[in-house]
N, C-alpha and C positions, 0 to 999 in steps of 0.2 A: 504494500500500500504506500505509494509515494506521498510525501508530504512536502508542500512548497510553502515557504513563508516569505511574503513580500512585505518589506517595510518601506513606507513612504512618509513624507512629511504631510501634515494635515492642512494642506493648502487648497482646499476646494475641489478635491477630486470628486467627480460626479459618480452617481450610481452606474451610469452607462460605461464610464471609463473603468470602474472596478469590475464590471461584468466582462469587459473586453480583456482585462488582465487575467481574470480567472480562466476564461476560455482559451486565451493564448498560451498560458502556462500549461494548462491541461493538454492542449493540442501538441505542444512541443514534446511533452513526455510520451504521448502516443506516437508521434512521428519518429523521434530519436531512439526511444527505448522500447517501443511497443507496449507501453503500459495500458492497462484498462482504465478508461476515463471514469467508470463508475466507482472505482476504488481510489481515485486520485483526490487528495485533499489539498485545497489552496486556501491559505489564510492571509488576509491583508491586514497589517497593523499600521494604523495611522499614528505617527509620533508628532507631538507638538514640537515646533521648531526650537523652543527653549530647551528641549530635552535631547536635541541632536547637535552634536559638535563636530566640527571639522578643524583639525589643527588645534589651535588654542581658543577658538571662538564658537559661540552658539550660532546656529544657522539663522536665528532671528536677527542677530546683529549683522551677519554677512549679507542677508537680504536687504537690510536697511542701507548698508554701505553701497551695495550695487545700485540701489534706486536713488542715491543722492546725486 
């Protein structure tokens, strides 16, 4: 039973986009490894940008700098 965990920042990802991620990840496992889609689990975790860091900075601050 394949388990895929997708972690993204919580910046307005739509229900339709999440559905596409689930379908795409499942299809990739079917195509590459021949896995059964009915036993493939995909979980999407949305992480607040304050809780996601790159280097020494929170993504919240990096986004602010990028938009200045």
